[in-house]
N, C-alpha and C positions, 0 to 999 in steps of 0.2 A: 378477677376476670376468669381465672382458671376454674374456680368453683362454679361460676355462672355458666361457663361453657360445658362443664360436666353435667350440671343440672339440666340444661337444655338438650344435651346429647341423650340423657336418660329419658327425658320426656319424648324427644323425637323418635327414639327407637320404639316407644309404645304407640304414639299416634300415627306413625307410618308403618307399624308392625303388622303381623298377620291378622290380628283381631280387627284392626281398622279396615284392612282390605276386604276381609270377610263381611264386615258390616256394610261397606259401600256396595259390594257385589250383592249381598243378601237383600238389602233394601231395594236395589235396582231390579233384581230378579222378581221380588214380591210385587213391585209396581208393574213390571212387564207382564207377569201372569195375571195380575188383577185387571189389567187393561186388555187381556186376551190377545197379546202380541200386536195390538193395534199400531204402535209406533213403527213396527217392521212392515205390517200389512199396508199401512197408509203412507209409506215413504213417498210414493209417487204424488199423492195429494199434497204432501208437504212441499215438494219441489214446485208443484203447480202454483201453490199459494205464494211461494218465494218469488217466482218469476213474474207473477202478477204484481208483486210489490205490495199489494194490498194498501196502496196509497188511499188513505181514509176518505170515504165518501160522506158528505153531509152529516147525517145523524150519527156517524161513527167517529167524528173528529174529537176523540178524547185521547190525549197523550201529546208528546212533543216531537216524536220522530216516527218515520214510517216503519212498519213491521220489518221490512227488508233491512233498513238501516239499524234497527235494533239487533237483528241477527248479525250484521257486519260488525257492530260494536262489540257484541259478545265474542265473535270470532277473532276480532283484533286482539283481544286479551288472551285467547287460547292458542291461536296459531303463532308459534314462537319457538323458543329454545327447545321445548318439548318435542317438536316435530323434527328438529335437526339433531340436537344433542341427545334428547331423551330416548329416541328410537335406537340410536347408536349405542347408548349405555345399556339399554335392555338387551340388545344382541350380544354386546361384549361380555355381560355378566350372566345372562340367562340362555344364550345360544339362540339359534334361529327359531326355536319353538316359542320363544317369548312373543314373537309377532302374532302367533295364533291367539294367545291369551290377551293381547292388546285388542284384537278384533272382538273377542268375546266381551271384554270390558265395554267396548263401544256399543255393541248390540244391546247389552243390558242398560248401559248408560243413556241410551236414547229415551228409555222410559223415564229415567230419573230427570233428564233435562226437560222432557215434555211436562212432567208433573210440577217441576220447579216454576216453569213459565206460567202454567195454568194458575197456580196459587198466587204467583206474583201479581198477575193482572186482576185476579178475583179479589185480593185483599189489599190492593194498593190504596194510597191516600193522595190528597192534593195538599201541597204545603202552602205556606203563607204567600209565596210568590206566584201561586197558580200552577206550579209544575207537579206532574204526577211522580210519586216516589213509591218504591216498593222493594221487595226482596224478602229473604228469610226473616229479617228482624220484624217486618211488618206482617207477614203471614203467621208468624209466631204470636205477635201481639194481638192481631185482629181475628185470627182463626182459632187460637187456643185460649184466648182470654187473658185478662190482666195478671192473673197469678203466674202466667208463663212469661211475662214481660222481661224478667231478669234473663231468661234464656236468649231472648232477642237482643238484649243489651250485651250479653257475652259474645254473640255472633258479631255484632257491630264492632266491639272492641278488637276482637281477633282480626276482623277484616280491615279495619283502619290501620292497624300495625303492619299486617302482612303486605298491604299495598305498597308501603315504603320499601319493602325488601323485594319480594317476588315480582312486584309490578313496577319497580323503579330502579333502585340502586343496582340490583343484580343484573337487570336488563342493560343499563347503560355501561356496566362493567364488561359484560359479554360483547357488546358492540365495540367498545374501545379495544378489547383484546383482539377481536377479529380484524378490525381495520388496521391495528398496529402490526400484526403479523403478516397481513397480506399487502398492505399499501404503505406501511411505515408511518402512519399518522400517530402523533403523540396522544396519549390518553386524555390530557387536559383539553386539547383542542376538540376532540370528539365529544367530550362532556359538555363543553360550552355550546357547540353547534346543536346538539340534541336539546339542551336546555332552551335555547332560543326558539327552535322549531316546535318543540313540544309545548312550550309556554304560550306561543301564539295560538295554539289550538285549545289547550286545556283551560286557559283563562276565559275562553268564550263559552264554556259550559257544554252541556250534552248535545245541543243542536250542532255546534261546530265540530265536536268530536265525532258525532254520527256522520256528518257530511264528509269529513276526511276519511273516516273508516269505510264508508259506503263506496268510495272511489279507490282507495289504496288497497284494501284487503282483497277484493276480487282480482284486481290487476296483478298483485304480487302472488296471490295463490295460484292463479292460472299460469303465470310465467314460471313459477317454481315447478309446477306439475309438468309443463311443457319441457323444461330443461331435464327433468327426470325421465320423461318419455324418450328424449333424444339419447340419453345414456342407455336406457333399456333397449333402444333400437340397435345401438352399438353392441350391447351385450345380449342380443336376442337369443343366442344359443344357450344361454345360462338360465333363462327365466323359468323353464320347466323344472330344472334342478332346484332353483330357489324355492318354488312352491312346495316341492317334495320335501325339502329340508324343514320348511315351516310346519307342515302337517306331521311329519315323522317325529321330529324332536319335541313337539308339543307333548308327546306321550312317552317318549323314550329318552334316556340320558344320553348326553353328547360327550364322547370321549375327547380328551385333550388332543390338540393338533396344532403344530406350529407354535405361535405365541398365545393361542387360545387355551385357557386353562381347563376347558371342559365345563359341563354344567349338568346338574341333576334336574329331574323333571320339576321338582319343587322350586328350583331357582328360576326355571322358565316361567312358571306360573307367577311366582312372587314379583319378578322384575317386569314381566309383561303386564300384569295388573297394575302395579305401582306406577310404571311409566305411562301406561294408557290413561290412568286417572290424572296424572300430572299433566298430560298433554291436553285432554279434553275437559277436565275440571268438572265432570258430571258428579254431582253429589256434594261438591264443595260449597255451593250456594252463591257463587259469584255471578254467573250469567243471568239469573233471574232479575238482578238489579237493573241490568240494561233492558230486559224485555218488559219490565214494569213501566217504562217510559213510552212504549209503543202506542201508536194511534189505532186503537182497536177497542171495541166494546165486548168482544168475545174472547174469553180466556183460552178456549180450546183451539181456536184458529192460531193464536200466537204460540201455543204449545206445539202445534204441528210444524210451525216454522222454526221454533227454538230447537226441536230435536234434531234438525238438520245440522246444527253446529257440531254435534258429536260425530255424526256420520261423515261430514266433510273433513273435519279435523283428523280423525283417526283412520277411518276406512279409506279415505282418498289420499290425504297429504302424507300421513305417517306410512301408509303402504308404499307409496312412491319412494320415500326415503329408505324403507326396509329393503325393497327390491333392488335399489341402486347399490346398497351395501352388500347384499347377498349375491349379486351377480358379479361382483368384483372379488378378488382374493385377499383384499386388504384386511378384512375382518378377522382372519385367522392369525394375523401377525401381532396381536396384542394391543392394538390401538383402541381407544374408547372416546366417547363424547363427540363434540363437533368436529374434531380433527379426523375421526374415522369417516364421517360423512364427507368431509372435504376431500380426503384422500381417495375415497371411492368415486366421487365425481371426477377428480383429477385423473384417475387411472383411465377413464373412458374419454375424457375431453382434456388432453394435456394442454396446459397453458391457460385454460378457461375454467376448469372445474372448481378450483380453489376460490377463484374470484366470484363465481356464481354463488357458492355457499356463503362466503363472507358478506356479500351484498344482501342475500336473502335473509341471513341472520340479523343484519343491521336493520333492515326494514321491518321484519317480523318483530324484533325487539322494540322498535320505535312504536309500532302500533299497539304492542302489549302495554307500553307505558301509558298510552292514551286511554285504553280501555280500563286499566286498573286505577287510573286517576279518578275516573267516575265512580268505580266501586268504592274506593276508599273515602271519597267525598260524601257519598250517601250514607256510609256507615258512621262517619264523623258527624254528619247532620243529624242522624238519629240520636246520637249521644248528646250533642251540644246545641242543637237547634240550627235554624236556617241561617242565622247571622254568622255562623262559624265557617260557612262554605268558602268565602274568599280567602280566609286565613289558611285553610287547608290547601287550597289550590297553590297559593304562593309558596308555602312550605314544601309541597310536593315538587314543584318546579325547581326550587333551590337545591333540593336533595340530589337532583340528577347528576350534575358535574361532580359532586362529592363521591357518588357511587363509581363514577368512571375512573377516579384516581385512587380509590381506597382499596385496602386489603379486606376482602369481604367474608372471610371465613366465619366469624361469629354472626355477622348480619345475615348471611345465607342460612345458617343453622336456625337462628331465631325466626326468620321469616318463613322458612320451610315448616317449622313447628307450628306457628300460628296459622299458616295456610291449611294444615291438616286439621287443626282444632276448630276451624270454621265449619268443618263437615259435621261435627258431633251435634250441635244444636239443629243444624239443617236436616240431618237424617232423622232425628227424633220428630221434628215437625212434619217431614214428609210421611213418615209412618203413621203418625196420629191423624193427619189430615187426608190420608189416602181415600177414605170414603167420599170426601168432597170431590176429589179428582175423578174418581170412578163415576160419580153421579153426573157431574158436568159433562164428562165425555160421553156417557150414555145418552144424556138428553140431546147433546149436539148431533150425534149420529142418528138419533131417532127423529130428528127434525123439530124437536121441541124448543130449541134455543137458537133459532135462526132469525136474523133481522128481516124486516119487510123489504122485499125486492131482491133478497140475496138468494143465490142458487142453493138448493139443498145439497148437503155434503154427500160425496160419493164414497 
């Protein structure tokens, strides 16, 4: 086991190292420039499409879930521990300047997420049960040709394994820890309750997952942001200083103070980018699996909705967490992870802050389990066929309570490694298929790819 741990540690240091972060940012920047900053310029159009819901009309009824619910399913898998613990870790290790680099990662990642969804809808297939399936494994196979099919298989393998870790056992374990420390609930009880609740949703397939995500994610996201705004109202006098620190320390080293060990500019960049990508998953190839099931005939419209996932996750939710932490003084005392976020909320809202963070972490982690169950299932289906779906669902649900009571050091390391390795086939495909993304986008905004009766894009 020690040899295996050392092997995965070595691989992990490479796949989450500077080279991977440069690759993720580099491909995202290339796509953003190739799209002429369209994802940033058309942010308002994306929100307009999201609020319309794009509930499919007549000739457009291709897919299983509404475009809005596809976005909520993707968000259910990304809004989670990264928004609460990930932001705190970035600040604890990289200083306030790390937040700036999280923002940069998100602005670049919007183009990545847009391109992933465009390709997912463009190259999706219909399986033997009549459901639409897609994602990196399918746009690799159908977009790059059969000689690249092995690369799609590699992505599917990494995704199916990573789902059991990053999207299952790790999540149930973090919920069990939070509820044990705050409310004294035993780990096994938390695991059983999550298994029953998640099983009732997961065994019903994508339509049930999307229905639950479509209601739970907006409610919890809005409540968390409102709780954060209450804290910021209490700490209003510190908000200006917090923004000053974010921008100043993004380009200047931070000296040690209190329990904070200090951070170089490279640390701010490294941890800001790494935690930003961990939070919004732009480039990892997970979200397009959900967007491929959307009821739409137009890949670009779904791309405009999909890119909002990165904006909402990092620019909105992560920024709230960051400002809550930086307007308190707790972050200089050497705390890290979810406990730093909880202590920052508690400092402004004594008696309530810790409970707010624990409940938010529990519900965010629960929805992450739902979203990743679908990602893993589709990867498994790609490898072993449609008849394997129910087997995967049952195994996935049974793993939840095991994660709640287990020591997850090695599982976390393995899942984190496979999670990053998903990005490699996906980024290769995005780079090679970028001309298709650029052409479809150009045609859409030139009015060449608009359905009869549809408004011309603005």
